[in-house]
C-alpha positions in Angstrom: -29.4 -1.3 -5.2 -27.4 -4.4 -5.1 -24.3 -3.7 -3.2 -21.2 -5.8 -4.3 -18.0 -5.7 -2.3 -14.9 -7.3 -4.3 -11.8 -7.7 -2.2 -8.7 -8.1 -4.2 -5.2 -6.8 -4.0 -4.8 -6.4 -7.8 -6.2 -3.0 -8.9 -6.9 -4.3 -12.4 -9.2 -6.9 -11.2 -11.1 -4.3 -9.0 -11.3 -2.1 -12.1 -12.6 -5.0 -14.2 -15.2 -5.8 -11.7 -16.5 -2.2 -11.7 -16.6 -2.0 -15.6 -18.2 -5.2 -15.9 -21.1 -5.2 -12.8 -21.7 -1.3 -12.9 -23.1 -1.4 -16.5 -26.4 -2.6 -14.4 -27.5 0.5 -13.0 -28.8 -1.5 -10.1 -25.4 -2.7 -9.0 -22.9 -0.5 -6.8 -19.3 -2.0 -6.7 -17.5 -1.5 -3.6 -14.0 -2.4 -3.8 -11.1 -3.0 -1.2 -7.3 -4.2 -1.6 -6.9 -5.6 1.9 -8.9 -8.1 4.3 -8.9 -5.2 7.1 -10.4 -2.7 4.5 -12.8 -5.3 3.2 -14.0 -6.0 6.9 -14.3 -2.3 7.7 -16.3 -2.0 4.3 -18.6 -4.9 5.3 -19.4 -3.0 8.7 -20.1 0.4 7.1 -22.0 -0.5 3.7 -23.7 -3.6 4.5 -23.0 -5.4 1.0 -25.3 -8.0 -0.6 -22.6 -10.0 -1.7 -18.8 -10.2 -1.0 -16.4 -11.3 -3.7 -13.1 -12.0 -2.2 -9.6 -13.3 -3.2 -8.1 -16.2 -1.7 -4.9 -14.8 -1.3 -4.9 -11.4 0.3 -1.9 -9.5 1.6 -2.6 -9.0 5.3 -4.8 -12.3 5.9 -5.8 -15.5 4.2 -9.4 -15.3 2.5 -10.2 -18.3 4.9 -9.4 -16.2 7.8 -11.2 -13.2 6.5 -14.4 -15.5 5.8 -14.4 -16.7 9.3 -14.1 -12.9 10.6 -16.7 -12.2 8.2 -19.3 -14.8 9.5 -18.9 -13.2 13.1 -20.0 -9.7 11.6 -22.8 -10.8 9.1 -23.7 -14.5 9.2 -26.0 -14.1 6.4 -23.9 -12.2 4.0 -23.0 -14.5 0.7 -19.3 -14.9 0.1 -17.8 -15.8 -3.4 -14.2 -16.8 -3.8 -11.7 -16.0 -6.3 -8.8 -18.4 -7.0 -5.8 -18.8 -8.9 -4.7 -22.3 -10.3 -3.0 -23.5 -7.1 -5.6 -22.3 -4.4 -8.5 -24.4 -5.2 -8.4 -26.3 -2.0 -8.5 -23.5 0.3 -11.9 -22.1 -1.4 -13.2 -25.4 -1.3 -12.6 -25.7 2.4 -14.3 -22.4 2.7 -17.3 -23.4 0.7 -17.6 -26.3 2.9 -17.8 -23.7 5.7 -20.8 -21.9 3.9 -19.0 -19.9 0.9 -21.5 -19.8 -2.0 -19.3 -20.2 -5.0 -15.7 -20.3 -6.3 -14.4 -18.5 -9.7 -11.0 -19.0 -11.0 -8.7 -16.7 -12.8 -9.1 -15.8 -15.7 -12.5 -14.4 -14.7 -15.6 -15.0 -16.8 -17.6 -12.1 -16.1 -20.7 -13.8 -17.7 -20.4 -16.5 -14.9 -19.6 -13.6 -12.6 -23.0 -11.9 -13.1 -24.8 -15.1 -12.8 -23.1 -15.8 -9.5 -23.8 -12.5 -8.2 -27.6 -12.7 -9.3 -27.8 -16.0 -7.3 -25.8 -14.5 -4.3 -28.3 -11.5 -4.0 -31.2 -13.9 -4.2 -29.8 -16.0 -1.5 -28.8 -12.9 0.5 -32.6 -12.1 0.6 -33.9 -15.7 1.2 -31.4 -15.7 4.4 -32.0 -12.4 5.6 -35.8 -11.9 5.2 -37.2 -13.2 8.3 -40.6 -15.0 7.9 -43.2 -14.1 10.7 -45.4 -17.2 11.4 -47.7 -15.5 13.8 -50.7 -14.3 11.9 -51.6 -11.6 14.7 -48.5 -10.0 14.1 -47.7 -7.5 11.4 -45.1 -8.8 8.6 -42.0 -6.9 7.9 -40.8 -9.2 5.0 -40.8 -7.9 1.4 -44.2 -8.4 -0.6 -44.7 -11.8 -2.2 -42.5 -13.4 0.2 -44.8 -13.5 3.3 -47.0 -16.1 4.8 -50.7 -14.5 5.0 -53.5 -16.5 6.5 -55.6 -16.6 9.4 -57.9 -19.7 8.6 -58.2 -22.5 10.8 -56.0 -24.8 8.4 -53.2 -22.1 8.2 -53.3 -22.3 12.0 -52.6 -25.8 11.9 -49.6 -25.4 9.6 -47.9 -22.4 12.0 -48.4 -24.9 15.1 -46.6 -27.7 12.7 -43.8 -25.1 11.9 -43.2 -24.5 15.8 -43.5 -28.1 16.7 -40.8 -29.4 14.1 -38.6 -26.4 13.2 -35.8 -26.8 15.8 -36.0 -30.8 15.4 -33.3 -32.2 13.1 -35.7 -34.3 11.1 -36.6 -34.3 7.6 -39.9 -32.6 6.5 -42.1 -33.3 3.6 -44.3 -30.3 2.2 -47.1 -31.5 0.5 -49.6 -29.2 -1.4 -50.8 -28.3 -4.8 -48.5 -26.0 -7.1 -48.7 -22.4 -6.0 -49.8 -22.9 -2.5 -46.2 -21.6 -1.3 -44.4 -24.7 -0.4 -40.9 -22.9 -0.3 -42.2 -20.3 2.2 -43.0 -23.2 4.7 -39.5 -24.5 3.9 -37.8 -21.3 4.6 -40.1 -20.6 7.7 -38.7 -23.8 9.1 -35.2 -22.9 8.4 -35.6 -19.3 10.0 -37.1 -20.9 12.9 -34.5 -23.6 13.5 -31.2 -23.7 15.3 -29.8 -23.8 11.6 -30.7 -20.4 10.8 -27.3 -18.7 10.9 -25.9 -21.3 8.2 -27.0 -21.4 4.5 -30.3 -22.3 3.0 -30.5 -23.4 -0.3 -33.2 -24.3 -2.9 -33.1 -26.7 -5.5 -36.1 -27.5 -8.1 -35.8 -30.9 -8.9 -38.0 -30.7 -12.2 -36.4 -27.6 -13.4 -32.9 -28.9 -13.8 -32.2 -31.6 -16.5 -31.6 -35.3 -14.9 -28.2 -35.2 -16.4 -27.3 -32.3 -14.5 -29.1 -32.5 -11.2 -26.6 -35.2 -9.9 -23.7 -32.5 -10.4 -25.8 -29.7 -9.0 -26.8 -31.9 -5.7 -23.5 -33.5 -5.1 -20.9 -31.8 -7.4 -18.4 -33.0 -9.8 -14.4 -33.5 -10.5 -12.8 -32.2 -13.3 -13.2 -34.4 -16.4 -15.9 -36.1 -14.8 -17.9 -36.1 -18.1 -17.9 -33.9 -21.3 -17.6 -30.3 -20.3 -16.5 -30.7 -16.8 -13.5 -28.4 -17.3 -13.3 -27.7 -13.6 -14.1 -29.0 -9.9 -17.6 -28.1 -9.0 -19.0 -27.8 -5.4 -22.6 -29.4 -5.0 -25.3 -28.0 -3.1 -24.8 -30.9 -0.3 -21.2 -29.5 0.4 -22.2 -25.6 0.0 -24.8 -26.1 2.5 -22.9 -28.1 5.2 -24.5 -27.1 8.5 -27.4 -25.5 7.0 -30.7 -26.5 5.4 -31.3 -27.9 1.9 -34.8 -27.3 -0.1 -35.5 -30.0 -2.6 -38.7 -28.7 -4.5 -40.9 -31.2 -6.6 -38.8 -34.2 -5.2 -41.3 -36.5 -6.9 -39.7 -35.8 -10.1 -36.4 -37.0 -9.1 -35.0 -40.1 -11.1 -34.4 -43.6 -9.7 -30.4 -43.3 -9.7 -30.4 -39.9 -8.0 -33.1 -41.6 -5.4 -30.5 -44.2 -4.5 -27.6 -41.7 -3.9 -29.9 -39.2 -1.9 -31.0 -41.9 0.2 -27.8 -42.7 1.3 -26.8 -39.3 2.1 -29.8 -38.9 4.3 -28.9 -42.3 6.2 -25.1 -41.7 6.3 -24.6 -38.1 5.4 -21.7 -39.3 3.3 -21.6 -38.8 -0.4 -19.0 -38.8 -3.4 -18.5 -36.1 -5.9 -19.5 -37.3 -9.5 -16.2 -38.8 -11.1 -14.9 -38.7 -7.5 -13.4 -41.5 -5.1 -13.3 -39.1 -1.9 -15.9 -39.8 0.5 -17.2 -36.6 1.6 -18.8 -36.0 5.0 -21.4 -33.2 5.4 -24.4 -32.1 7.9 -27.5 -30.8 6.2 -31.1 -30.9 7.1 -33.2 -31.8 3.9 -36.7 -30.2 3.6 -38.5 -31.5 0.5 -41.9 -30.7 -1.2 -44.1 -32.4 -3.5 -47.5 -31.7 -5.4 -47.8 -35.3 -6.6 -49.3 -38.4 -5.0 -46.3 -40.0 -3.4 -48.1 -43.0 -2.1 -49.1 -43.8 -5.7 -46.0 -43.3 -7.0 -44.4 -45.8 -4.5 -47.1 -48.2 -5.5 -46.4 -48.1 -9.1 -42.7 -48.3 -8.7 -42.0 -44.9 -9.7 -40.6 -43.7 -6.5 -38.4 -45.6 -4.0 -40.4 -46.8 -0.6 -37.5 -46.6 1.5 -36.5 -42.9 0.6 -40.3 -41.9 0.7 -40.3 -43.0 4.4 -36.9 -41.3 5.1 -38.0 -38.1 3.6 -41.4 -38.3 5.3 -39.8 -37.9 8.6 -42.7 -35.3 9.4 -45.3 -34.1 7.0 -46.8 -30.8 6.7 -50.0 -30.6 4.4 -50.4 -26.9 2.6 -53.9 -26.5 1.9 -55.3 -25.1 -1.5 -56.6 -21.7 -2.0 -60.0 -22.8 -2.5 -60.3 -24.4 1.0 -58.8 -21.0 2.7 -61.8 -18.9 1.8 -61.3 -16.5 4.9 -57.8 -15.9 3.7 -58.5 -14.6 0.3 -59.3 -10.9 1.3 -56.1 -10.8 3.6 -54.2 -12.2 0.4 -55.8 -9.6 -1.9 -55.1 -6.7 0.2 -51.3 -8.1 0.4 -50.8 -8.4 -3.1 -52.7 -5.1 -3.9 -50.3 -3.1 -1.3 -47.4 -4.6 -3.0 -48.5 -4.1 -6.7 -49.2 -0.3 -5.5 -45.6 0.1 -4.6 -44.1 -1.7 -7.9 -46.4 0.0 -10.2 -46.5 3.5 -8.4 -50.1 3.2 -8.3 -52.5 4.5 -5.4 -55.6 1.9 -5.7 -57.4 2.2 -2.5 -59.7 -0.9 -2.8 -61.9 -3.4 -4.8 -65.5 -2.9 -5.4 -67.9 -5.4 -3.9 -68.6 -7.0 -7.3 -64.9 -7.5 -8.0 -64.5 -9.0 -4.6 -67.2 -11.4 -5.0 -65.8 -12.5 -8.4 -62.4 -12.9 -6.6 -63.8 -14.8 -3.7 -66.0 -17.3 -6.0 -63.2 -18.0 -8.4 -61.8 -21.5 -7.6 -58.2 -20.5 -8.1 -56.7 -23.8 -9.6 -53.3 -22.0 -9.6 -53.5 -21.1 -5.9 -51.9 -18.2 -4.3 -49.5 -17.7 -7.1 -52.7 -17.3 -9.6 -54.0 -14.7 -7.3 -51.0 -12.9 -6.9 -50.7 -12.5 -10.7 -54.5 -11.7 -11.3 -54.4 -8.8 -8.7 -51.3 -7.6 -10.2 -52.6 -7.6 -13.9 -55.9 -6.0 -12.6 -53.9 -3.1 -10.9 -52.3 -2.5 -14.3 -55.6 -2.2 -16.0 -56.8 -0.1 -13.4 -56.8 3.8 -13.9 -58.9 4.8 -10.7 -58.6 4.6 -7.1 -60.8 1.4 -7.2 -60.4 -1.8 -8.8 -63.6 -2.9 -10.6 -64.5 -6.4 -12.2 -63.7 -4.8 -15.8 -60.1 -5.0 -14.6 -60.2 -8.6 -13.9 -58.6 -10.9 -16.5 -61.4 -12.8 -18.5 -60.5 -16.2 -16.9 -62.0 -14.9 -13.6 -64.9 -12.8 -14.8 -66.0 -15.7 -17.2 -65.7 -18.9 -14.9 -68.5 -21.1 -14.0 -68.5 -20.0 -10.5 -68.8 -16.1 -11.7 -72.0 -17.1 -13.9 -73.5 -18.8 -11.2 -72.3 -16.6 -8.1 -75.2 -15.0 -5.8 -74.5 -12.9 -2.8 -74.6 -14.8 0.5 -74.3 -13.7 3.9 -70.2 -14.4 3.6 -70.2 -12.3 0.5 -72.8 -9.5 1.0 -72.0 -5.9 0.3 -72.4 -5.2 4.3 -69.7 -7.7 5.2 -67.4 -6.8 2.6 -68.2 -2.9 3.4 -67.4 -3.6 7.2 -64.1 -5.5 6.3 -63.1 -2.6 4.3 -63.6 0.0 7.1 -61.9 -2.3 9.5 -58.9 -2.3 7.1 -59.0 1.2 6.7 -58.9 1.8 10.7 -56.0 -1.0 11.0 -54.3 1.1 8.5 -55.0 4.2 11.0 -56.5 6.4 8.2 -57.6 9.7 9.0 -60.1 10.0 6.3 -62.6 6.6 6.6 -65.9 8.6 6.1 -64.4 10.5 2.7 -62.9 7.2 1.4 -66.1 5.3 1.9 -68.2 7.9 0.3 -66.0 8.3 -2.7 -66.0 4.1 -2.9 -69.6 4.4 -2.6 -70.1 7.2 -5.1 -67.7 5.5 -7.8 -69.4 2.1 -7.6 -73.0 3.8 -7.9 -72.2 5.8 -10.7 -70.1 3.5 -12.5 -73.2 0.8 -12.5 -75.8 3.4 -13.3 -74.0 4.7 -16.4 -73.3 1.1 -17.5 -77.1 0.6 -17.2 -78.0 3.7 -19.3 -75.3 3.2 -21.7 -73.7 6.4 -20.9 -76.5 8.6 -21.2 -75.9 11.2 -18.4 -79.5 12.4 -18.4 -81.0 9.0 -18.1 -78.4 8.4 -15.3 -79.4 11.5 -13.5 -83.0 10.5 -13.8 -82.3 7.1 -12.4 -80.1 8.7 -9.4 -82.5 10.8 -8.7 -80.1 14.0 -9.0 -79.9 16.6 -11.4 -77.5 16.4 -14.6 -75.5 19.4 -13.1 -75.0 17.2 -9.7 -73.9 14.3 -11.6 -71.3 16.2 -13.6 -69.7 18.0 -10.5 -69.6 14.6 -8.7 -67.8 12.9 -11.8 -65.5 15.7 -12.0 -64.7 15.6 -8.5 -64.2 11.7 -8.7 -62.0 12.2 -11.9 -64.5 9.9 -14.0 -64.9 10.4 -17.6 -68.0 9.4 -19.6 -68.0 9.0 -23.5 -70.8 11.1 -24.8 -73.7 9.1 -26.2 -75.9 10.5 -28.9 -79.3 10.0 -28.5 -82.6 11.7 -28.4 -83.0 13.5 -25.2 
C-alpha cells in the first residue's frame, strides 16, 4: 500500500487528491490541513511521499520541510505552489524536495510524480547489505548477491571509495547490476541522508536529456510553459547516478564536464549561474577507451568521470554465485506468485549453471520467474525452463563434472534447507528424490506405469500410491500390457 500524505488548508484540494489517487486501490491518501497536523501524521503513519502546499496557515512549507527532514530524512516531498510562490518551492527543491506542482493541478502529472516519489522512497530507504556473510533484508530483486572472489573485489572497492568525494565509473555488461553498485556506494557514503537520483542517459531523447539534468526556464523552447528544476538542482548535497553515460551526446558532454569541474551550471534558456554540490556516479557497458580514440566521447570528460573504476564481472564469470542467485530469485518469485516451490531438480540446475547468460543477472531473474510460473509442483524441472536455456549449445554438450555432480547439488540443497532452519529435511529430500526418479522413469517409459514399476523394481500399486502422495498425475498410455 502506497501511503500518500497531502498537507493543504483547502478542503477542496484534499478531496480532489483523495478522489484522483484512491481510484488505484494500492494508494491510501492521508490528509492534514496544517503543518503541525502534517508532522504528526508523518510520525504516526510513516507515509511514502508527502505533498505539501507552500503556504500553510501555521507555518511555511519550507519551514515544515526542514522539520520533516529531522523526522524522516528519506521522505520524498512534492510541493504545490500558486503563481506567486515558485521561488520558495525552488529553494525547497534545492534543499532536496523531489518536485514542484503548480495550481491548477494536473492530476495526470500528479500520478506520475507520485509513482516517481514512491520509487525514490524505496531506493533511498532500502539499505543495501554488501557483506556477503550477512543475511539481506532488502526487497527481492534489489539485493547484491555473491560470494565469488570477483564480487569480493567489488565489495572491497565499495568500502574503499564509498565515503570519498570522488566520481566513480562502474563498468560492466548490460544486466550485471550496475545501479545496485551505485546505490551501495550511496548507502555507505556520508551523503546517504541526502537525495539519490538515477538518470538513464540512453532512455531519454537528446533534446530532453539536457533539460532533465540541468532544468530549463519558462519559454526556453517550444512547450516549456513553466520553469523546470533539473536533477543537478534536485540532488544538491546528494548523489546522481548517470547510467549508460557512453550514450551522451557531445554537447551535453561539454556541459557535464563543466559541472564536474566547477559544480556550476545554467538552466536551459537561463542566464543565472547555479551552484550545486552533487557527487556523480556513472556507469557504462561500452568500450570508453575506443570511443575516446574514435572521437565519440570527450577524453577530458572520460578521465574526469574515471576518478575510480569498479568493474562488475558478467554472470558467466561468477559460476559459484549462480546457485545463490537462483535461490534468491526463486524465493522472490514464490512470494510474488503465491507459489511454494521448494527447490530445483539436479538436471534443471545443471542447465542453469551451464547456460552462458548473455543477459547476465537480469536474464537469470527473468528465466527463474518464467519457470516458476510454468511449475505446478514443489520442484522446478527442466521442462519448465525456457527453450533458450534448454536448447543452447552449452545445454546440448553439457555433461556432469565434479562441480555440477548430483552429489554436490544435493549437498548444497541440504545445506540450504539447514540454513533455512527446516525441521523436515529428511522428508523434503525424499520427496525431491522420489519426484525426480518417478518423473524420469515415466518419461523413459512413455507414461506406461506397468513398465515404469518394473524398471523401478516396485509394484504398480506401490507406484500409484507414491504418485498420489506426491500429487503427480500421469496420462494413461494405451498399450499391450
